[in-house]
C-alpha positions in Angstrom: 87.4 85.5 84.5 85.5 87.0 87.4 87.2 89.9 89.0 89.0 88.9 92.2 89.9 91.3 95.0 92.2 91.7 97.9 92.9 94.6 100.2 95.8 95.8 102.2 95.9 98.2 105.1 99.0 100.4 104.9 101.4 99.9 107.8 104.6 101.9 108.6 107.3 101.2 106.0 104.8 100.4 103.2 106.6 102.6 100.7 109.5 100.1 100.4 107.2 97.3 99.2 103.8 95.8 99.5 103.0 92.1 99.9 100.3 90.3 98.0 98.3 88.1 100.5 99.5 84.5 100.3 96.0 83.1 100.0 95.3 85.4 97.0 98.6 84.6 95.4 98.1 80.8 95.7 94.6 80.8 94.4 94.8 83.4 91.6 98.4 84.0 90.5 100.7 81.1 91.3 101.4 78.8 88.3 99.6 81.1 85.9 102.0 84.0 85.4 105.4 82.5 86.2 106.9 84.3 83.2 105.7 87.7 84.3 107.5 89.7 87.0 105.8 93.0 86.4 102.3 94.1 87.5 100.3 96.9 85.9 98.4 99.2 88.3 95.9 101.8 87.4 93.4 103.9 89.3 90.5 106.2 88.5 92.5 109.2 89.4 94.8 109.1 86.4 95.1 107.7 82.9 98.6 106.5 83.7 99.3 102.8 84.0 102.0 102.1 86.5 104.5 99.3 86.0 105.6 97.7 89.3 108.2 95.0 89.6 107.2 91.8 91.5 109.7 89.9 93.5 109.2 86.3 94.7 105.7 86.5 93.3 104.5 88.2 96.4 106.2 91.6 96.7 105.4 94.8 94.8 108.8 96.6 94.8 110.3 98.8 92.2 107.7 101.3 91.0 105.4 100.8 94.0 106.9 103.7 95.9 106.3 106.0 92.9 102.6 104.9 92.8 102.2 105.4 96.5 103.8 108.9 96.5 101.8 110.0 93.4 98.6 109.0 95.1 99.7 110.5 98.5 99.1 107.2 100.3 99.6 107.3 104.1 99.8 104.9 107.0 96.2 103.9 107.8 94.9 104.1 104.3 93.5 101.0 102.6 94.2 99.9 99.1 91.9 97.5 97.2 93.3 95.6 94.3 90.9 94.2 91.7 92.5 91.7 89.3 91.5 92.6 85.7 93.7 90.5 83.5 96.8 88.4 84.4 99.0 90.8 86.4 96.9 93.9 85.7 95.1 95.4 88.7 92.7 98.3 89.2 93.5 100.0 92.5 90.9 101.8 94.6 92.1 103.9 97.5 90.3 104.5 100.8 91.3 106.7 103.8 91.2 105.7 107.5 87.5 106.3 107.6 87.0 103.8 104.8 85.7 106.5 102.5 87.2 106.6 99.0 89.9 109.3 98.7 89.0 112.2 96.5 91.7 114.0 94.6 92.0 117.3 92.8 92.2 117.6 89.0 96.1 117.6 89.2 96.0 113.8 89.1 94.7 113.9 85.5 98.0 115.2 84.2 101.1 113.1 84.0 103.5 116.0 84.4 101.7 117.1 87.6 101.9 113.6 88.9 105.7 113.7 88.6 105.7 117.0 90.4 103.6 115.4 93.1 106.2 112.7 93.6 108.8 115.3 94.4 106.7 117.6 96.5 104.4 115.3 98.5 104.0 117.7 101.3 102.6 120.4 99.1 100.1 117.9 97.7 98.9 117.0 101.2 98.0 120.6 101.9 96.6 121.6 98.6 95.4 118.8 96.3 94.0 116.0 98.3 90.4 116.3 99.3 90.6 114.0 102.3 87.9 111.6 103.4 87.2 113.8 106.5 83.7 114.8 107.2 81.9 117.2 104.8 79.5 118.1 107.6 79.5 121.5 109.3 81.5 121.8 112.6 78.2 122.1 114.4 77.2 118.6 113.2 78.3 115.1 113.9 77.1 111.6 113.1 75.6 109.5 115.9 75.9 105.7 115.6 73.4 103.6 117.4 75.3 100.5 118.5 74.1 97.5 120.5 76.3 98.5 123.4 75.1 102.1 123.4 71.5 100.8 123.8 72.6 98.3 126.4 74.4 100.8 128.6 72.1 103.8 127.8 74.9 106.0 126.7 76.1 107.8 123.6 79.7 109.0 123.2 80.3 112.5 121.8 83.4 112.9 119.6 86.2 114.9 121.1 86.7 116.7 117.9 83.1 117.8 117.8 83.3 119.0 121.4 86.5 121.0 120.8 85.2 122.6 117.6 82.1 123.9 119.4 83.8 124.8 122.7 81.8 122.4 124.9 84.6 120.0 125.9 84.3 121.1 129.6 80.5 121.1 129.7 78.3 118.8 131.7 74.8 118.7 133.1 71.5 118.6 131.3 71.3 118.4 127.5 68.3 118.4 125.3 67.8 116.1 122.3 65.2 117.2 119.7 63.8 115.2 116.8 62.6 116.4 113.4 59.1 117.2 114.8 60.4 119.4 117.6 59.7 116.9 120.4 62.4 117.1 123.0 64.0 114.8 125.6 66.1 116.0 128.5 69.2 113.8 129.2 72.4 114.1 131.1 75.8 115.1 129.6 78.7 113.6 131.5 82.5 113.8 131.2 85.1 111.4 132.4 87.9 113.5 133.9 90.5 110.8 133.5 90.3 110.7 129.7 88.1 113.6 128.7 85.5 111.4 127.1 82.0 113.0 126.9 78.8 111.0 126.7 75.0 111.4 126.9 73.1 109.1 129.3 69.9 108.7 131.4 67.5 108.6 128.5 69.5 107.7 125.3 67.7 104.4 125.0 64.4 106.0 125.5 65.1 108.6 122.8 66.1 105.9 120.4 63.0 103.8 121.1 60.7 106.8 120.7 62.3 107.6 117.3 62.5 104.1 115.9 66.2 104.0 116.0 67.7 100.5 116.2 71.2 99.2 116.4 73.0 99.9 113.2 71.4 103.3 112.5 73.3 106.4 111.7 71.9 109.9 111.8 73.2 113.5 112.1 73.0 115.6 115.2 73.3 119.4 114.9 74.1 121.7 117.8 71.6 124.4 117.7 72.1 126.0 121.1 75.3 126.4 123.0 74.3 129.0 125.6 72.6 127.6 128.7 71.3 124.1 128.1 72.9 122.4 125.1 70.4 121.4 122.4 71.2 118.8 119.7 68.7 118.6 116.8 68.3 115.3 115.0 68.4 115.5 111.2 65.3 114.3 109.2 67.3 111.5 107.5 68.7 108.4 109.1 70.7 105.6 107.6 70.6 102.0 108.7 73.8 100.0 108.4 74.1 96.9 106.4 74.3 93.4 108.0 77.7 92.9 109.5 77.7 89.2 109.2 80.8 87.1 108.8 81.5 87.3 105.2 84.3 86.7 102.7 87.8 87.5 104.0 89.2 88.1 100.6 87.0 90.9 99.4 85.2 92.7 102.3 86.3 96.0 100.9 85.2 95.5 97.3 83.8 98.6 95.8 80.8 96.5 94.9 80.2 95.3 98.4 77.4 96.6 100.6 79.7 98.5 102.9 80.6 101.0 100.2 77.3 101.7 98.5 76.7 104.5 101.0 78.5 107.6 99.7 76.6 110.3 101.6 78.3 112.6 104.0 76.5 110.7 106.8 78.5 107.6 105.9 81.7 109.5 105.5 81.5 111.1 108.9 80.7 107.8 110.7 82.8 107.3 113.7 82.2 103.5 113.5 83.2 103.0 109.9 84.2 99.7 108.4 87.9 99.9 109.4 87.1 100.8 113.0 85.9 97.3 113.4 89.4 96.0 112.9 92.2 96.1 115.5 95.8 94.8 115.5 97.0 92.5 118.3 100.6 91.8 118.9 102.1 88.8 120.7 104.5 90.3 123.2 106.9 88.4 125.5 106.0 90.2 128.7 102.3 89.7 128.1 102.8 86.0 127.5 104.9 85.8 130.7 102.1 87.5 132.7 99.3 85.7 130.8 97.8 89.1 130.1 96.7 90.5 126.8 95.4 94.1 126.7 93.1 95.4 124.1 93.8 98.9 122.8 92.0 101.5 125.0 90.8 103.5 122.0 89.2 100.4 120.5 87.4 99.3 123.7 86.2 102.9 124.3 84.9 103.3 120.8 82.8 100.1 121.0 81.9 100.4 124.7 83.6 97.1 125.5 84.0 96.4 129.2 84.2 93.4 131.6 80.5 92.7 131.2 81.0 92.1 127.5 81.0 88.4 126.6 83.7 87.8 124.1 84.9 84.8 122.0 87.9 84.5 119.7 87.4 82.9 116.2 90.5 81.5 114.7 91.3 80.9 111.0 89.9 77.3 111.2 86.6 78.5 112.5 87.2 77.3 116.0 85.9 79.6 118.8 87.9 80.2 122.0 86.3 81.4 125.1 87.9 84.3 127.0 86.9 86.6 129.8 87.4 90.4 130.1 88.8 92.1 133.1 89.2 95.9 133.7 92.0 97.6 135.5 90.9 99.4 138.7 93.0 102.5 138.1 92.6 102.8 134.3 90.3 102.1 131.4 92.4 99.1 130.2 90.6 95.9 129.3 92.5 92.6 129.3 91.8 89.2 128.0 91.9 86.3 130.5 92.2 82.8 129.2 91.8 81.4 125.6 94.0 84.0 123.9 97.2 82.0 124.0 95.5 79.1 122.4 93.9 81.5 119.8 97.3 82.8 118.8 98.8 79.3 118.6 95.9 78.1 116.4 96.7 81.0 114.0 100.4 80.1 114.0 101.4 83.5 115.4 105.0 83.7 116.6 106.5 86.0 119.3 106.6 89.6 118.1 104.1 89.0 115.2 100.9 90.9 114.8 97.4 89.9 113.6 94.4 91.8 112.5 91.1 90.8 114.0 87.6 92.0 113.2 84.9 92.8 115.8 81.5 91.2 115.2 78.6 91.8 117.5 76.3 88.9 117.9 74.1 90.3 120.6 73.7 93.4 122.9 76.6 92.4 125.1 78.3 89.5 123.3 80.8 89.7 120.4 83.5 87.8 118.5 87.0 88.8 117.5 87.5 87.1 114.2 91.0 86.4 112.9 91.5 88.1 109.5 95.2 88.0 108.7 98.7 87.8 110.1 100.8 90.8 109.4 104.4 91.8 110.0 105.6 95.3 110.4 107.3 96.2 107.1 110.6 98.0 107.2 112.0 100.5 104.7 
């Protein structure tokens, strides 16, 4: 039997139980294992096989909490289940940046695993080597996106700016390539939100250095005093094709998205999960015929009212929608099409769905329906 996969982003309350996707259950479990109510979970972090009770064929319940605590799983993490045999699954664990979580040697010992379950806070501080960037504080990873080229601007991570004490800087900034050739650009800061970005020459810099949409490379701050200077690293990485693929296994450890294990990929501010966003059908938004996109999501991907967006439902039907920006804020709202989109995906009031952002041009994109989720309660 070919190994099948499904993945689950961890939402608040995930410790109480975890639901197996209905589509996966119907296709790979239902009618084959009716006599079995226990799943076996294992991971590369331990030799232990965890026995977890299954209720209604869809819920991982008794034993799941112990597995989650032992592996220090948190809201925002992603777990990938690979079916090995009947109800046996190999579980791979990814952090919010979609890099595989690295653990200390304590997970190799069963007694220490038990200790971890009773002292999770200590494990967080001492034993988990999180997926956060392994780069020096003076470095960050730049992502060349279609929108950054279109609008001739590159955002600078706030964490990088704070770590280097440049969060209040503005004015000229120099970008230098591997050969020492330099370009003078302008560093600006939005006072309303504190976002910093480089402009007036970013597109020219990319063109001169052969950087196309999808490329990642490292910038190192080599001069803080006077004019800021960012030096481009010798290596660059081009992202894989972000075409519309399988919904069941986009996070497979064998997929293209996870073949990149370098620190450059780990530090990416536009990692795989960042393409996903959760939308909730709220009564007051329905009443006002207004659906707002999360500000952090629109800022990260430079989505504005000039962006052409369509909504792709579960049946492959595309719904046209327009984007409008609020005059006194950075909020972007959808106008038209989104109610029909929610209805086509059988979303009821108060329910949430996960959609994936797919760019199909410099200023046009699609929000593709991935799954319907409900907030789990403890």
